[in-house]
N, CA, C and O of each residue as an XYZ file, in Angstrom:
656
protein
N      -3.275     -5.435     -6.638
C      -4.192     -4.700     -5.765
C      -5.615     -5.106     -6.127
O      -6.041     -4.968     -7.274
N      -6.318     -5.591     -5.171
C      -7.686     -6.031     -5.398
C      -8.614     -4.828     -5.414
O      -8.302     -3.774     -4.861
N      -9.733     -5.004     -6.043
C     -10.696     -3.910     -6.177
C     -11.300     -3.549     -4.827
O     -11.655     -2.391     -4.604
N     -11.422     -4.508     -3.929
C     -12.097     -4.259     -2.665
C     -11.213     -3.611     -1.612
O     -11.706     -3.305     -0.526
N      -9.930     -3.386     -1.878
C      -9.048     -2.768     -0.894
C      -9.458     -1.328     -0.632
O      -9.946     -0.631     -1.522
N      -9.251     -0.901      0.599
C      -9.559      0.471      0.988
C      -8.265      1.235      1.157
O      -7.266      0.690      1.626
N      -8.287      2.476      0.778
C      -7.128      3.334      0.988
C      -7.353      4.088      2.290
O      -8.388      4.728      2.473
N      -6.394      4.011      3.183
C      -6.503      4.679      4.476
C      -5.741      5.992      4.441
O      -4.691      6.087      3.805
N      -6.256      6.989      5.112
C      -5.628      8.293      5.181
C      -5.552      8.718      6.635
O      -6.554      8.666      7.348
N      -4.373      9.140      7.084
C      -4.204      9.616      8.450
C      -4.377     11.126      8.442
O      -3.724     11.830      7.672
N      -5.278     11.630      9.322
C      -5.572     13.053      9.369
C      -5.417     13.538     10.818
O      -6.119     13.058     11.708
N      -4.491     14.496     11.058
C      -4.370     15.027     12.430
C      -5.446     16.078     12.678
O      -5.817     16.829     11.777
N      -5.948     16.119     13.931
C      -6.904     17.171     14.256
C      -6.156     18.336     14.889
O      -4.925     18.340     14.914
N      -6.889     19.329     15.402
C      -6.257     20.529     15.971
C      -5.432     20.243     17.221
O      -4.579     21.054     17.584
N      -5.657     19.128     17.880
C      -4.983     18.811     19.138
C      -3.831     17.838     18.930
O      -3.223     17.405     19.909
N      -3.511     17.483     17.699
C      -2.396     16.584     17.437
C      -2.787     15.120     17.410
O      -1.935     14.264     17.174
N      -4.068     14.806     17.647
C      -4.524     13.417     17.592
C      -4.672     13.014     16.134
O      -5.169     13.790     15.317
N      -4.244     11.806     15.812
C      -4.324     11.328     14.443
C      -5.457     10.321     14.341
O      -5.529      9.362     15.109
N      -6.334     10.555     13.386
C      -7.446      9.658     13.138
C      -7.305      9.133     11.724
O      -6.979      9.889     10.809
N      -7.552      7.830     11.535
C      -7.466      7.259     10.190
C      -8.861      7.190      9.588
O      -9.818      6.745     10.223
N      -8.944      7.648      8.332
C     -10.211      7.640      7.601
C     -10.019      6.858      6.324
O      -8.989      6.983      5.662
N     -10.986      6.066      5.979
C     -11.007      5.430      4.665
C     -11.713      6.365      3.694
O     -12.344      7.337      4.108
N     -11.604      6.065      2.381
C     -12.258      6.916      1.386
C     -13.763      6.960      1.578
O     -14.394      7.981      1.302
N     -14.348      5.861      2.048
C     -15.806      5.837      2.227
C     -16.241      6.637      3.439
O     -17.413      6.994      3.557
N     -15.295      6.930      4.359
C     -15.637      7.666      5.569
C     -15.665      9.166      5.339
O     -16.260      9.900      6.128
N     -15.025      9.638      4.264
C     -15.008     11.077      3.996
C     -16.347     11.492      3.399
O     -16.839     10.882      2.450
N     -16.912     12.519      3.961
C     -18.217     12.984      3.482
C     -18.112     14.444      3.074
O     -17.525     15.256      3.789
N     -18.681     14.773      1.926
C     -18.787     16.168      1.511
C     -20.166     16.631      1.940
O     -21.162     15.977      1.634
N     -20.235     17.734      2.635
C     -21.563     18.197      3.074
C     -22.481     18.418      1.877
O     -22.027     18.747      0.781
N     -23.790     18.231      2.109
C     -24.777     18.362      1.037
C     -24.707     19.744      0.413
O     -24.792     19.869     -0.808
N     -24.558     20.762      1.206
C     -24.470     22.114      0.681
C     -23.221     22.260     -0.189
O     -23.252     22.963     -1.199
N     -22.130     21.607      0.192
C     -20.904     21.647     -0.580
C     -21.086     20.997     -1.944
O     -20.550     21.490     -2.937
N     -21.830     19.904     -2.007
C     -22.086     19.229     -3.288
C     -22.901     20.133     -4.211
O     -22.632     20.218     -5.409
N     -23.892     20.801     -3.644
C     -24.709     21.707     -4.447
C     -23.883     22.873     -4.970
O     -23.993     23.259     -6.134
N     -23.066     23.418     -4.102
C     -22.217     24.541     -4.517
C     -21.242     24.104     -5.596
O     -21.002     24.836     -6.556
N     -20.679     22.913     -5.441
C     -19.746     22.391     -6.436
C     -20.449     22.199     -7.779
O     -19.910     22.565     -8.823
N     -21.655     21.622     -7.750
C     -22.419     21.419     -8.977
C     -22.770     22.760     -9.624
O     -22.660     22.909    -10.841
N     -23.187     23.728     -8.821
C     -23.535     25.048     -9.335
C     -22.321     25.728     -9.955
O     -22.414     26.340    -11.018
N     -21.177     25.614     -9.276
C     -19.949     26.213     -9.789
C     -19.542     25.570    -11.118
O     -19.152     26.269    -12.054
N     -19.633     24.246    -11.199
C     -19.290     23.554    -12.447
C     -20.250     23.925    -13.579
O     -19.813     24.152    -14.707
N     -21.541     23.988    -13.293
C     -22.531     24.350    -14.306
C     -22.314     25.786    -14.783
O     -22.388     26.072    -15.978
N     -22.049     26.677    -13.842
C     -21.803     28.069    -14.199
C     -20.539     28.202    -15.042
O     -20.537     28.921    -16.041
N     -19.469     27.522    -14.654
C     -18.202     27.578    -15.403
C     -18.375     27.046    -16.819
O     -17.863     27.631    -17.773
N     -19.086     25.951    -16.954
C     -19.329     25.375    -18.278
C     -20.153     26.331    -19.142
O     -19.847     26.523    -20.319
N     -21.183     26.924    -18.570
C     -22.023     27.864    -19.328
C     -21.222     29.071    -19.784
O     -21.335     29.488    -20.936
N     -20.423     29.631    -18.903
C     -19.621     30.806    -19.250
C     -18.607     30.457    -20.328
O     -18.416     31.221    -21.274
N     -17.950     29.297    -20.190
C     -16.944     28.930    -21.195
C     -17.587     28.691    -22.563
O     -16.983     29.013    -23.586
N     -18.787     28.140    -22.598
C     -19.469     27.938    -23.879
C     -19.912     29.268    -24.493
O     -19.857     29.445    -25.710
N     -20.345     30.186    -23.655
C     -20.796     31.482    -24.169
C     -19.639     32.359    -24.618
O     -19.813     33.205    -25.494
N     -18.478     32.175    -24.043
C     -17.345     33.030    -24.355
C     -16.472     32.509    -25.478
O     -15.533     33.190    -25.889
N     -16.754     31.326    -25.983
C     -15.902     30.814    -27.057
C     -16.303     31.433    -28.381
O     -17.487     31.595    -28.676
N     -15.306     31.773    -29.167
C     -15.534     32.378    -30.474
C     -15.536     31.325    -31.562
O     -15.356     30.134    -31.306
N     -15.741     31.785    -32.762
C     -15.792     30.877    -33.890
C     -15.323     31.629    -35.129
O     -15.730     32.765    -35.373
N     -14.462     30.978    -35.908
C     -14.027     31.555    -37.166
C     -14.504     30.633    -38.278
O     -14.151     29.454    -38.321
N     -15.302     31.182    -39.165
C     -15.806     30.420    -40.308
C     -15.087     30.927    -41.550
O     -15.135     32.115    -41.870
N     -14.417     30.005    -42.248
C     -13.642     30.375    -43.434
C     -14.340     29.839    -44.675
O     -14.651     28.651    -44.766
N     -14.583     30.738    -45.638
C     -15.268     30.353    -46.874
C     -14.487     30.851    -48.079
O     -13.945     31.956    -48.071
N     -14.435     30.026    -49.109
C     -13.810     30.394    -50.371
C     -14.828     30.169    -51.479
O     -15.375     29.076    -51.619
N     -15.080     31.221    -52.270
C     -15.996     31.123    -53.408
C     -15.169     31.220    -54.677
O     -14.374     32.145    -54.847
N     -15.367     30.248    -55.572
C     -14.686     30.257    -56.858
C     -15.729     30.477    -57.938
O     -16.700     29.730    -58.056
N     -15.503     31.528    -58.727
C     -16.423     31.905    -59.790
C     -15.651     31.895    -61.107
O     -14.441     32.123    -61.126
N     -16.348     31.633    -62.193
C     -15.722     31.636    -63.518
C     -16.566     32.433    -64.495
O     -17.776     32.586    -64.331
N     -15.896     32.929    -65.502
C     -16.574     33.559    -66.635
C     -16.251     32.736    -67.854
O     -15.097     32.755    -68.283
N     -17.157     32.033    -68.431
C     -18.565     31.863    -68.079
C     -18.742     30.896    -66.905
O     -17.859     30.096    -66.595
N     -19.894     30.995    -66.272
C     -20.193     30.120    -65.140
C     -20.529     28.720    -65.625
O     -20.756     28.496    -66.814
N     -20.557     27.778    -64.684
C     -20.922     26.406    -65.007
C     -19.730     25.501    -65.297
O     -19.907     24.399    -65.817
N     -18.525     25.946    -64.971
C     -17.325     25.144    -65.200
C     -17.087     24.226    -64.001
O     -17.426     24.571    -62.869
N     -16.510     23.072    -64.257
C     -16.154     22.123    -63.197
C     -14.900     22.640    -62.487
O     -13.903     22.964    -63.132
N     -14.959     22.715    -61.151
C     -13.848     23.245    -60.360
C     -13.252     22.128    -59.519
O     -13.958     21.430    -58.792
N     -11.933     21.975    -59.634
C     -11.189     20.992    -58.845
C     -10.183     21.766    -58.009
O      -9.361     22.507    -58.548
N     -10.245     21.596    -56.694
C      -9.371     22.309    -55.768
C      -8.515     21.290    -55.023
O      -9.041     20.454    -54.288
N      -7.192     21.359    -55.212
C      -6.261     20.416    -54.579
C      -6.665     18.962    -54.823
O      -6.764     18.166    -53.889
N      -6.894     18.632    -56.089
C      -7.252     17.277    -56.520
C      -8.592     16.783    -55.978
O      -8.839     15.578    -55.952
N      -9.446     17.687    -55.550
C     -10.771     17.303    -55.066
C     -11.823     18.089    -55.824
O     -11.822     19.320    -55.813
N     -12.724     17.367    -56.484
C     -13.803     18.018    -57.232
C     -14.769     18.641    -56.233
O     -15.336     17.947    -55.389
N     -14.953     19.964    -56.335
C     -15.805     20.651    -55.362
C     -17.139     21.125    -55.943
O     -18.016     21.556    -55.195
N     -17.302     21.050    -57.265
C     -18.574     21.420    -57.862
C     -18.407     22.289    -59.096
O     -17.304     22.466    -59.612
N     -19.534     22.828    -59.557
C     -19.519     23.707    -60.723
C     -19.644     25.152    -60.262
O     -20.312     25.452    -59.272
N     -18.994     26.031    -60.995
C     -18.951     27.434    -60.589
C     -20.296     28.127    -60.834
O     -20.998     27.808    -61.794
N     -20.645     29.060    -59.975
C     -19.940     29.487    -58.775
C     -20.128     28.466    -57.650
O     -21.225     27.943    -57.456
N     -19.054     28.190    -56.915
C     -19.092     27.204    -55.838
C     -18.400     27.785    -54.612
O     -17.374     28.456    -54.722
N     -18.977     27.518    -53.437
C     -18.419     27.988    -52.176
C     -18.100     26.789    -51.303
O     -18.928     25.897    -51.118
N     -16.879     26.781    -50.765
C     -16.449     25.699    -49.876
C     -15.837     26.301    -48.617
O     -15.340     27.427    -48.631
N     -15.880     25.541    -47.536
C     -15.182     25.971    -46.323
C     -13.761     25.430    -46.381
O     -13.496     24.426    -47.042
N     -12.852     26.102    -45.687
C     -11.469     25.652    -45.668
C     -10.897     25.838    -44.276
O     -11.408     26.627    -43.481
N      -9.820     25.098    -43.988
C      -9.224     25.114    -42.659
C      -7.898     25.859    -42.598
O      -7.525     26.345    -41.529
N      -7.181     25.963    -43.695
C      -5.830     26.535    -43.668
C      -5.620     27.505    -44.820
O      -6.272     27.421    -45.861
N      -4.698     28.418    -44.605
C      -4.315     29.378    -45.628
C      -3.070     28.849    -46.316
O      -2.348     28.028    -45.751
N      -2.815     29.309    -47.525
C      -1.614     28.875    -48.232
C      -1.873     28.742    -49.714
O      -2.761     29.389    -50.270
N      -1.072     27.880    -50.356
C      -1.113     27.692    -51.801
C      -2.135     26.617    -52.160
O      -2.101     25.512    -51.618
N      -3.028     26.944    -53.063
C      -4.039     26.003    -53.525
C      -3.848     25.763    -55.026
O      -3.600     26.698    -55.788
N      -3.964     24.523    -55.430
C      -3.913     24.172    -56.843
C      -5.346     24.159    -57.353
O      -6.209     23.487    -56.789
N      -5.591     24.905    -58.423
C      -6.940     25.046    -58.980
C      -6.929     24.551    -60.426
O      -6.072     24.938    -61.220
N      -7.888     23.695    -60.751
C      -8.076     23.235    -62.128
C      -9.545     23.464    -62.473
O     -10.449     23.053    -61.746
N      -9.754     24.136    -63.612
C     -11.114     24.460    -64.038
C     -11.258     24.047    -65.496
O     -10.432     24.399    -66.339
N     -12.321     23.294    -65.782
C     -12.565     22.954    -67.187
C     -14.049     23.013    -67.514
O     -14.922     22.722    -66.697
N     -14.281     23.413    -68.773
C     -15.644     23.529    -69.295
C     -15.574     23.209    -70.779
O     -14.629     23.589    -71.471
N     -16.567     22.520    -71.241
C     -16.651     22.137    -72.659
C     -16.591     23.384    -73.534
O     -17.340     24.341    -73.335
N     -15.686     23.350    -74.503
C     -15.544     24.464    -75.435
C     -14.558     25.529    -74.975
O     -14.357     26.528    -75.665
N     -13.935     25.320    -73.805
C     -12.986     26.289    -73.269
C     -11.688     25.579    -72.886
O     -11.672     24.382    -72.599
N     -10.596     26.356    -72.892
C      -9.300     25.807    -72.497
C      -9.332     25.444    -71.009
O      -9.909     26.169    -70.199
N      -8.712     24.324    -70.661
C      -8.611     23.934    -69.257
C      -7.601     24.848    -68.569
O      -6.514     25.099    -69.090
N      -7.974     25.334    -67.403
C      -7.116     26.236    -66.641
C      -6.491     25.463    -65.485
O      -7.204     24.901    -64.654
N      -5.160     25.434    -65.430
C      -4.402     24.851    -64.319
C      -3.565     25.957    -63.708
O      -2.737     26.559    -64.392
N      -3.769     26.234    -62.432
C      -3.024     27.322    -61.800
C      -2.907     27.086    -60.300
O      -3.630     26.273    -59.724
N      -1.991     27.806    -59.688
C      -1.883     27.859    -58.231
C      -2.338     29.235    -57.796
O      -2.071     30.237    -58.459
N      -3.020     29.265    -56.687
C      -3.500     30.540    -56.168
C      -3.217     30.555    -54.670
O      -3.487     29.578    -53.973
N      -2.672     31.665    -54.180
C      -2.320     31.760    -52.761
C      -3.444     32.431    -51.982
O      -3.981     33.464    -52.381
N      -3.773     31.814    -50.875
C      -4.790     32.349    -49.976
C      -4.072     32.838    -48.727
O      -3.592     32.037    -47.924
N      -4.000     34.150    -48.566
C      -3.263     34.738    -47.449
C      -4.211     34.994    -46.283
O      -5.309     35.521    -46.459
N      -3.767     34.611    -45.096
C      -4.588     34.776    -43.902
C      -4.635     36.217    -43.425
O      -3.735     36.999    -43.729
N      -5.670     36.579    -42.682
C      -5.795     37.933    -42.142
C      -4.831     38.146    -40.974
O      -4.246     37.190    -40.466
N      -4.672     39.371    -40.562
C      -3.728     39.697    -39.483
C      -4.087     38.993    -38.186
O      -3.192     38.618    -37.429
N      -5.380     38.800    -37.906
C      -5.784     38.209    -36.637
C      -5.631     36.687    -36.610
O      -5.961     36.050    -35.609
N      -5.136     36.103    -37.698
C      -4.936     34.657    -37.703
C      -3.508     34.279    -37.297
O      -3.179     33.094    -37.245
N      -2.672     35.251    -37.015
C      -1.302     34.986    -36.589
C      -1.178     35.008    -35.073
O      -2.020     35.581    -34.382
N      -0.128     34.384    -34.562
C       0.122     34.326    -33.131
C       0.406     35.726    -32.599
O       1.116     36.466    -33.280
N      -0.073     36.132    -31.480
C      -0.966     35.484    -30.522
C      -2.429     35.846    -30.744
O      -3.297     35.424    -29.980
N      -2.708     36.631    -31.795
C      -4.070     37.109    -32.028
C      -5.049     35.982    -32.343
O      -6.239     36.100    -32.052
N      -4.555     34.878    -32.942
C      -5.442     33.777    -33.307
C      -6.125     33.179    -32.081
O      -7.278     32.758    -32.166
N      -5.438     33.134    -30.949
C      -6.039     32.604    -29.726
C      -7.261     33.428    -29.331
O      -8.312     32.877    -29.003
N      -7.116     34.746    -29.366
C      -8.231     35.610    -28.967
C      -9.360     35.579    -29.992
O     -10.533     35.625    -29.621
N      -9.019     35.503    -31.277
C     -10.049     35.509    -32.319
C     -10.826     34.203    -32.337
O     -12.035     34.206    -32.569
N     -10.146     33.083    -32.094
C     -10.797     31.785    -32.242
C     -11.333     31.215    -30.936
O     -12.275     30.422    -30.961
N     -10.764     31.594    -29.799
C     -11.162     30.979    -28.538
C     -11.875     31.970    -27.622
O     -12.979     31.693    -27.152
N     -11.264     33.104    -27.367
C     -11.770     34.026    -26.351
C     -12.900     34.911    -26.865
O     -13.874     35.145    -26.149
N     -12.785     35.398    -28.083
C     -13.775     36.334    -28.615
C     -15.150     35.678    -28.721
O     -15.267     34.587    -29.278
N     -16.181     36.318    -28.201
C     -17.523     35.735    -28.292
C     -18.163     35.919    -29.669
O     -19.212     35.339    -29.951
N     -17.540     36.715    -30.514
C     -18.112     36.983    -31.831
C     -17.805     35.856    -32.808
O     -16.789     35.172    -32.691
N     -18.686     35.680    -33.754
C     -18.461     34.734    -34.851
C     -17.839     35.526    -35.988
O     -18.416     36.502    -36.467
N     -16.652     35.099    -36.420
C     -15.942     35.792    -37.486
C     -16.105     34.995    -38.768
O     -15.826     33.796    -38.797
N     -16.559     35.656    -39.833
C     -16.672     35.014    -41.139
C     -15.583     35.589    -42.026
O     -15.562     36.785    -42.317
N     -14.684     34.721    -42.449
C     -13.547     35.111    -43.271
C     -13.825     34.597    -44.690
O     -13.637     33.412    -44.967
N     -14.271     35.484    -45.589
C     -14.691     35.087    -46.934
C     -13.728     35.598    -47.995
O     -13.232     36.723    -47.925
N     -13.477     34.743    -48.976
C     -12.627     35.097    -50.118
C     -13.350     34.692    -51.388
O     -14.114     33.726    -51.402
N     -13.099     35.443    -52.462
C     -13.682     35.090    -53.756
C     -12.607     35.192    -54.832
O     -11.915     36.201    -54.959
N     -12.495     34.128    -55.589
C     -11.592     34.102    -56.737
C     -12.444     34.003    -57.989
O     -13.377     33.202    -58.051
N     -12.122     34.823    -58.994
C     -12.819     34.771    -60.271
C     -11.797     34.490    -61.363
O     -10.768     35.160    -61.455
N     -12.094     33.491    -62.189
C     -11.208     33.101    -63.284
C     -11.954     33.270    -64.600
O     -13.118     32.885    -64.718
N     -11.280     33.846    -65.586
C     -11.880     33.997    -66.910
C     -11.326     32.905    -67.809
O     -10.113     32.768    -67.973
N     -12.229     32.138    -68.385
C     -11.830     31.020    -69.253
C     -11.699     31.493    -70.695
O     -12.500     32.294    -71.177
N     -10.689     30.989    -71.366
C     -10.452     31.324    -72.771
C     -11.155     30.289    -73.659
O     -11.108     29.093    -73.371
N     -11.805     30.745    -74.740
C     -12.413     29.782    -75.662
C     -11.351     28.856    -76.251
O     -10.223     29.270    -76.516
N     -11.732     27.605    -76.448
C     -10.801     26.630    -77.009
C     -10.459     27.035    -78.437
O     -11.337     27.372    -79.230
N      -9.166     26.996    -78.747
C      -8.711     27.369    -80.083
C      -8.826     26.169    -81.008
O      -8.313     25.089    -80.713
N      -9.497     26.366    -82.114
C      -9.632     25.313    -83.118
C      -8.461     25.427    -84.093
O      -8.319     26.434    -84.787
N      -7.640     24.411    -84.140
C      -6.493     24.408    -85.046
C      -6.936     23.813    -86.380
O      -7.558     22.753    -86.442
N      -6.591     24.542    -87.445
C      -6.946     24.034    -88.775
C      -6.051     22.834    -89.108
O      -5.027     22.600    -88.467
N      -6.466     22.093    -90.119
C      -5.722     20.908    -90.542
C      -4.316     21.282    -91.002
O      -3.356     20.572    -90.704
N      -4.193     22.386    -91.720
C      -2.897     22.831    -92.223
C      -1.946     23.184    -91.068
O      -0.766     22.833    -91.101
N      -2.472     23.887    -90.040
C      -1.643     24.236    -88.888
C      -1.187     22.980    -88.140
O      -0.049     22.912    -87.675
N      -2.055     22.009    -88.027
C      -1.723     20.757    -87.352
C      -0.598     20.026    -88.088
O       0.321     19.500    -87.461
N      -0.679     19.997    -89.421
C       0.359     19.341    -90.228
C       1.679     20.099    -90.096
O       2.732     19.479    -89.952
N       1.637     21.426    -90.144
C       2.860     22.234    -89.993
C       3.512     21.995    -88.630
O       4.731     21.854    -88.539
N       2.705     21.949    -87.581
C       3.236     21.695    -86.237
C       3.874     20.309    -86.151
O       4.921     20.138    -85.526
N       3.245     19.336    -86.774
C       3.796     17.978    -86.776
C       5.130     17.933    -87.517
O       6.068     17.281    -87.058
N       5.226     18.624    -88.664
C       6.476     18.643    -89.424
C       7.596     19.332    -88.633
O       8.736     18.868    -88.649
N       7.280     20.433    -87.943
C       8.281     21.117    -87.120
C       8.787     20.197    -85.998
O       9.982     20.153    -85.708
N       7.880     19.487    -85.392
C       8.253     18.558    -84.322
C       9.132     17.439    -84.860
O      10.095     17.031    -84.210
N       8.797     16.938    -86.064
C       9.579     15.863    -86.688
C      10.989     16.346    -86.979
O      11.950     15.601    -86.787
N      11.125     17.593    -87.442
C      12.457     18.162    -87.733
C      13.276     18.297    -86.462
O      14.483     18.054    -86.474
N      12.646     18.674    -85.383
C      13.372     18.832    -84.110
C      13.875     17.485    -83.582
O      14.921     17.419    -82.936
N      13.138     16.432    -83.855
C      13.523     15.106    -83.377
C      14.641     14.492    -84.212
O      15.364     13.624    -83.724
N      14.792     14.920    -85.446
C      15.813     14.338    -86.319
C      17.172     14.894    -86.109
O      18.117     14.484    -86.784
C-alpha cells in the first residue's frame, strides 16, 4: 500500500443516495474542533487534579547514632537515615559502627489497610489527597565485647577438642 493512496468511504444520505468521500473530504466544523479541544483540556485537567499520591518513607535510627545502615544489600547512609520505599514485606538490615557489634536482622514492614485490594486503587489513584506512610525502626547496638587472651586460648582449645 503506497502512502499516497486514499481510503474511500461510502456514506448514504437520508434519501438513500450513496456518496463516496475520501478522508480529505471529511471536515470537522470549526466549532466542533474547539469543543473537542476544550473537552480534552478539561478532561486532562480534572484527571490530573483528581489523582492521589502515596509517599512511603522508612526512617532507621540507632542508639548510638552515626552507624552505617545497609538495607537489602544497599548502603543507604548513616543513622538516622530516611529512605523512600515502594513495597512492603521483609527487609534485611545490617548495621555496623566502630566499637559496637554488627547487627544483622530481618525486619517486616507491614502495609496499612488501605494498601490492599480494592482500597489501594482509591488511595493511590482516585483520592486527591497526598498520603504519607511513615515508619520508624530503632535499633540498639551492643558494645563490642573484648575477649581476653585467656578466653581466646580456652575457646581455641575447646574447638580443637571438638574437631578431634
